[in-house]
Backbone as ProteinMPNN parsed JSONL, in Angstrom:
{"seq_chain_A": "MILNSDDATFDEATAVLTLRGEIDEGAGVALRENIATTTQNYTRSIAIDLTEVDYFPSFAVGVIARALARAREAGIELVLRAAPGTVAQRVLTVCGLEHQTA", "coords_chain_A": {"N_chain_A": [[-124.909, 93.095, 71.572], [-123.847, 90.569, 73.76], [-121.503, 89.952, 76.17], [-119.75, 86.913, 75.958], [-118.226, 83.642, 76.321], [-116.448, 83.799, 74.155], [-116.018, 86.465, 73.879], [-115.089, 87.46, 76.305], [-112.615, 86.447, 78.485], [-111.25, 84.915, 81.414], [-108.273, 84.668, 82.985], [-107.373, 82.76, 85.453], [-104.856, 82.241, 86.656], [-103.303, 84.461, 86.084], [-104.925, 86.504, 86.745], [-106.165, 88.124, 84.829], [-108.65, 89.689, 82.928], [-109.606, 89.317, 79.766], [-111.0, 91.183, 77.148], [-112.821, 91.179, 74.111], [-113.869, 92.472, 70.816], [-117.019, 94.205, 70.383], [-118.171, 96.468, 72.814], [-121.046, 97.169, 73.338], [-124.164, 98.644, 74.532], [-125.659, 96.421, 75.659], [-123.605, 94.571, 76.0], [-122.169, 95.946, 77.774], [-123.6, 95.897, 80.143], [-123.404, 93.145, 80.698], [-120.588, 93.195, 81.016], [-120.261, 94.66, 83.335], [-121.239, 92.842, 85.188], [-119.462, 90.776, 84.76], [-117.037, 91.869, 85.713], [-117.62, 92.287, 88.339], [-117.897, 89.533, 89.143], [-115.312, 88.415, 88.528], [-113.694, 89.923, 90.145], [-114.472, 89.039, 92.505], [-116.682, 90.312, 93.683], [-115.374, 92.819, 94.302], [-113.147, 92.148, 95.918], [-110.792, 91.139, 95.255], [-107.858, 91.944, 93.356], [-107.584, 92.65, 89.834], [-106.592, 92.634, 86.416], [-107.708, 94.283, 83.429], [-107.71, 93.589, 80.198], [-108.015, 95.477, 77.377], [-107.231, 95.479, 74.786], [-108.064, 94.047, 72.446], [-110.544, 95.118, 71.972], [-112.946, 96.592, 69.851], [-114.876, 98.41, 69.586], [-115.931, 100.851, 71.752], [-117.885, 102.561, 73.323], [-119.275, 105.53, 75.056], [-120.993, 104.533, 77.076], [-119.8, 101.975, 77.786], [-117.383, 102.968, 78.66], [-118.248, 104.305, 80.982], [-119.151, 102.127, 82.531], [-116.617, 100.951, 82.979], [-115.316, 103.141, 84.278], [-116.868, 103.423, 86.611], [-116.391, 100.887, 87.749], [-113.666, 101.145, 88.364], [-113.855, 103.126, 90.356], [-115.315, 101.781, 92.313], [-113.53, 99.736, 92.926], [-111.358, 101.167, 93.906], [-112.7, 102.259, 96.25], [-112.965, 99.886, 97.546], [-110.414, 99.205, 98.06], [-108.899, 97.688, 96.35], [-106.866, 96.791, 93.665], [-107.539, 97.686, 90.263], [-106.544, 97.266, 87.071], [-106.129, 98.665, 84.014], [-105.548, 97.696, 80.69], [-104.261, 98.419, 77.486], [-103.134, 98.032, 74.236], [-100.894, 100.282, 72.475], [-102.304, 102.567, 70.226], [-104.611, 101.246, 69.768], [-108.276, 101.113, 69.566], [-109.339, 101.031, 72.199], [-107.225, 102.084, 73.796], [-106.972, 104.639, 72.775], [-109.459, 105.711, 73.422], [-109.366, 105.428, 76.311], [-107.245, 107.135, 76.812], [-108.24, 109.698, 75.874], [-110.36, 110.038, 77.608], [-109.142, 110.31, 79.961], [-108.509, 108.102, 81.65], [-106.578, 106.199, 83.645], [-104.2, 103.882, 82.473], [-102.288, 100.949, 81.46], [-100.048, 100.486, 78.819], [-99.891, 97.848, 76.633]], "CA_chain_A": [[-124.045, 91.975, 71.768], [-123.573, 90.167, 75.2], [-120.155, 89.256, 76.455], [-119.812, 85.529, 76.205], [-116.857, 83.127, 76.431], [-115.696, 84.226, 73.037], [-115.77, 87.932, 74.03], [-114.474, 87.724, 77.555], [-112.047, 85.268, 79.114], [-110.6, 85.317, 82.584], [-107.13, 83.742, 83.264], [-107.252, 82.655, 86.878], [-103.481, 82.284, 87.083], [-102.679, 85.772, 85.974], [-105.921, 87.44, 87.125], [-106.469, 89.035, 83.727], [-109.892, 89.605, 82.27], [-109.445, 89.783, 78.416], [-112.192, 91.503, 76.447], [-112.696, 91.336, 72.627], [-114.998, 92.818, 70.079], [-117.724, 95.367, 70.71], [-118.8, 96.593, 74.178], [-122.161, 97.991, 73.286], [-124.953, 98.73, 75.849], [-125.924, 95.072, 76.15], [-122.341, 93.886, 76.457], [-121.691, 96.815, 78.942], [-124.333, 95.266, 81.414], [-122.665, 91.832, 80.997], [-119.278, 93.502, 81.478], [-120.439, 95.027, 84.746], [-121.457, 91.584, 85.969], [-118.203, 89.998, 84.713], [-116.076, 92.499, 86.519], [-118.006, 91.942, 89.748], [-117.528, 88.194, 89.34], [-113.903, 88.213, 88.421], [-113.006, 90.554, 91.362], [-115.183, 88.471, 93.627], [-117.367, 91.47, 94.326], [-114.419, 93.784, 94.62], [-112.331, 91.726, 97.077], [-109.392, 90.819, 94.756], [-107.354, 92.818, 92.281], [-107.51, 92.046, 88.518], [-106.286, 93.501, 85.291], [-108.599, 94.146, 82.36], [-107.061, 93.916, 78.886], [-108.994, 95.872, 76.339], [-106.5, 95.533, 73.493], [-108.844, 93.525, 71.401], [-111.905, 95.797, 71.845], [-112.911, 97.402, 68.637], [-116.054, 99.353, 69.748], [-115.838, 101.211, 73.066], [-118.626, 103.85, 73.469], [-119.306, 106.08, 76.407], [-121.611, 103.65, 78.061], [-118.75, 101.125, 78.278], [-116.422, 103.789, 79.479], [-118.908, 104.598, 82.26], [-118.999, 100.896, 83.247], [-115.284, 100.804, 83.481], [-114.979, 104.158, 85.321], [-117.5, 102.996, 87.872], [-115.652, 99.729, 88.322], [-112.497, 101.736, 88.971], [-114.238, 103.76, 91.564], [-115.635, 100.681, 93.293], [-112.258, 99.032, 93.282], [-110.673, 102.134, 94.79], [-113.452, 102.208, 97.455], [-112.799, 98.602, 98.247], [-109.025, 99.005, 98.42], [-108.192, 96.664, 95.466], [-106.345, 97.378, 92.272], [-108.091, 97.257, 88.995], [-105.555, 97.788, 86.229], [-106.612, 98.636, 82.683], [-104.38, 97.59, 79.746], [-104.596, 98.484, 76.023], [-101.964, 98.304, 73.404], [-100.825, 101.544, 71.869], [-102.933, 102.762, 68.913], [-105.932, 100.541, 69.659], [-109.447, 101.86, 69.874], [-109.486, 101.311, 73.707], [-106.146, 102.888, 74.249], [-107.283, 106.004, 72.408], [-110.595, 106.169, 74.199], [-108.994, 105.647, 77.682], [-106.406, 108.427, 76.877], [-109.078, 110.91, 75.771], [-111.212, 110.054, 78.833], [-108.27, 110.496, 81.162], [-108.551, 106.972, 82.568], [-105.209, 105.632, 83.831], [-104.097, 102.561, 81.941], [-101.081, 100.538, 80.995], [-100.07, 100.131, 77.364], [-99.29, 96.566, 76.498]], "C_chain_A": [[-123.873, 91.748, 73.196], [-122.272, 89.553, 75.182], [-120.45, 87.795, 76.738], [-118.416, 85.045, 76.22], [-115.979, 83.458, 75.283], [-115.255, 85.694, 73.127], [-115.085, 88.318, 75.333], [-113.981, 86.506, 78.197], [-111.269, 85.79, 80.346], [-109.49, 84.236, 82.812], [-106.975, 83.798, 84.804], [-105.857, 82.772, 87.37], [-102.871, 83.653, 87.106], [-103.686, 86.932, 86.417], [-106.123, 88.517, 86.11], [-107.736, 88.65, 82.996], [-109.646, 90.129, 80.799], [-110.722, 89.972, 77.665], [-111.861, 91.566, 74.926], [-114.052, 91.819, 72.075], [-115.638, 94.072, 70.558], [-118.267, 95.351, 72.082], [-119.888, 97.592, 74.013], [-122.985, 97.985, 74.596], [-125.281, 97.325, 76.385], [-124.728, 94.352, 76.693], [-121.894, 94.698, 77.708], [-122.366, 96.26, 80.153], [-123.655, 94.014, 81.751], [-121.266, 92.183, 81.574], [-119.271, 93.859, 83.035], [-120.489, 93.843, 85.68], [-120.112, 90.768, 85.977], [-117.091, 90.607, 85.543], [-116.372, 92.18, 88.034], [-117.667, 90.528, 90.105], [-116.054, 87.915, 89.485], [-113.108, 88.853, 89.545], [-113.557, 90.034, 92.669], [-115.842, 89.558, 94.427], [-116.472, 92.435, 94.97], [-113.627, 93.428, 95.881], [-111.049, 91.252, 96.548], [-109.144, 91.675, 93.508], [-107.299, 92.019, 90.994], [-106.985, 93.149, 87.605], [-107.378, 93.229, 84.211], [-107.922, 94.543, 81.154], [-108.1, 94.237, 77.885], [-108.397, 96.0, 75.001], [-107.337, 95.078, 72.311], [-110.275, 94.11, 71.226], [-111.951, 96.695, 70.753], [-114.043, 98.428, 68.61], [-116.149, 99.657, 71.294], [-116.567, 102.517, 73.344], [-118.705, 104.267, 74.903], [-120.025, 105.232, 77.374], [-120.672, 102.567, 78.705], [-117.76, 101.771, 79.119], [-116.951, 104.085, 80.876], [-118.891, 103.311, 83.084], [-117.678, 100.766, 83.807], [-114.878, 101.873, 84.504], [-115.687, 103.855, 86.628], [-116.827, 101.842, 88.536], [-114.379, 100.166, 88.979], [-112.816, 102.364, 90.253], [-114.575, 102.743, 92.684], [-114.413, 99.917, 93.742], [-111.482, 99.882, 94.246], [-111.295, 102.21, 96.146], [-113.129, 100.953, 98.302], [-111.3, 98.319, 98.643], [-108.245, 98.011, 97.623], [-107.751, 97.446, 94.296], [-107.078, 96.754, 91.103], [-107.308, 98.005, 87.947], [-106.247, 97.639, 84.778], [-105.408, 98.539, 81.669], [-104.988, 97.704, 78.367], [-103.381, 98.785, 75.261], [-102.036, 99.671, 72.676], [-101.506, 101.588, 70.486], [-104.275, 102.046, 68.787], [-107.051, 101.435, 69.975], [-109.543, 102.145, 71.424], [-108.464, 102.164, 74.222], [-106.464, 104.366, 73.979], [-108.425, 106.55, 73.225], [-110.179, 106.392, 75.729], [-108.058, 106.886, 77.73], [-107.314, 109.62, 76.852], [-109.961, 111.08, 77.038], [-110.403, 110.266, 80.066], [-108.248, 109.346, 82.124], [-107.197, 106.384, 82.516], [-105.239, 104.205, 83.269], [-102.619, 102.306, 81.521], [-101.164, 100.23, 79.498], [-99.246, 98.791, 77.293], [-98.273, 96.364, 75.458]], "O_chain_A": [[-123.746, 92.751, 73.898], [-121.937, 88.74, 74.32], [-121.257, 87.455, 77.603], [-117.48, 85.841, 76.146], [-114.762, 83.393, 75.456], [-114.257, 86.099, 72.531], [-114.549, 89.421, 75.435], [-114.756, 85.587, 78.462], [-110.723, 86.894, 80.349], [-109.779, 83.039, 82.822], [-106.495, 84.79, 85.352], [-105.647, 83.36, 88.432], [-102.062, 83.996, 87.968], [-103.337, 88.112, 86.449], [-106.241, 89.692, 86.456], [-107.912, 87.528, 82.522], [-109.491, 91.34, 80.643], [-111.491, 89.019, 77.535], [-110.761, 91.956, 74.535], [-115.126, 91.653, 72.653], [-114.954, 94.948, 71.088], [-118.789, 94.325, 72.519], [-119.757, 98.732, 74.458], [-122.576, 97.416, 75.608], [-125.149, 97.132, 77.593], [-124.798, 93.631, 77.688], [-121.283, 94.124, 78.609], [-121.698, 96.157, 81.181], [-123.334, 93.767, 82.914], [-120.815, 91.535, 82.519], [-118.435, 93.425, 83.827], [-119.903, 93.82, 86.763], [-119.701, 90.188, 86.982], [-116.25, 89.86, 86.044], [-115.485, 91.864, 88.826], [-117.203, 90.272, 91.216], [-115.609, 87.269, 90.433], [-112.007, 88.412, 89.873], [-113.2, 90.482, 93.758], [-115.625, 89.724, 95.628], [-116.742, 92.865, 96.092], [-113.449, 94.251, 96.779], [-110.184, 90.95, 97.37], [-110.044, 92.052, 92.758], [-107.0, 90.825, 91.032], [-106.935, 94.337, 87.926], [-107.892, 92.117, 84.097], [-107.556, 95.709, 81.012], [-108.961, 93.419, 77.561], [-109.014, 96.596, 74.118], [-107.294, 95.713, 71.257], [-111.072, 93.624, 70.424], [-111.076, 97.555, 70.651], [-114.13, 99.229, 67.679], [-116.435, 98.732, 72.054], [-115.901, 103.524, 73.587], [-118.305, 103.557, 75.826], [-119.616, 105.243, 78.535], [-120.719, 102.285, 79.903], [-117.327, 101.249, 80.147], [-116.187, 104.112, 81.841], [-118.627, 103.397, 84.283], [-117.542, 100.497, 85.0], [-114.186, 101.572, 85.477], [-115.087, 104.04, 87.687], [-116.7, 101.811, 89.76], [-114.015, 99.644, 90.033], [-112.081, 102.151, 91.217], [-114.149, 102.879, 93.831], [-114.337, 99.504, 94.899], [-111.004, 99.403, 95.274], [-110.57, 102.228, 97.14], [-113.042, 100.975, 99.53], [-110.977, 97.399, 99.394], [-107.179, 97.532, 98.011], [-108.187, 98.558, 93.998], [-107.218, 95.539, 90.965], [-107.366, 99.234, 87.897], [-106.838, 96.61, 84.452], [-104.403, 99.235, 81.817], [-106.065, 97.175, 78.095], [-102.647, 99.713, 75.599], [-103.117, 100.135, 72.315], [-101.277, 100.698, 69.667], [-104.989, 102.227, 67.8], [-106.834, 102.466, 70.613], [-109.779, 103.268, 71.869], [-108.777, 102.985, 75.084], [-106.256, 105.226, 74.836], [-108.391, 107.696, 73.674], [-110.576, 107.384, 76.342], [-108.138, 107.627, 78.71], [-107.198, 110.492, 77.713], [-110.244, 112.207, 77.446], [-110.971, 110.392, 81.151], [-107.997, 109.552, 83.311], [-106.695, 106.089, 81.432], [-106.156, 103.43, 83.54], [-101.839, 103.225, 81.271], [-102.19, 99.781, 78.987], [-98.133, 98.662, 77.802], [-97.739, 95.263, 75.322]]}, "name": "protein", "num_of_chains": 1, "seq": "MILNSDDATFDEATAVLTLRGEIDEGAGVALRENIATTTQNYTRSIAIDLTEVDYFPSFAVGVIARALARAREAGIELVLRAAPGTVAQRVLTVCGLEHQTA"}
């Protein structure tokens, strides 16, 4: 699956990238590009809302972890959000990735 306009939307006013559905390997590659684009190549802070993600394997976690590291290196904030009890929230907790619960 590749992230498309149904799977990823960016709200310019709130700087929130909302993801939905499955983030498999193909979507993970698109996600990497989507994060780079929405952060303007790591020059502006954004939030990524993972609440509606229902498949979040290790490859996708790696993409997110690398994005967090790149954001930190660039001095911008990349905030992860996931509602309590969701797949993404459980995965982020298990992986020890800091996130906000929506």
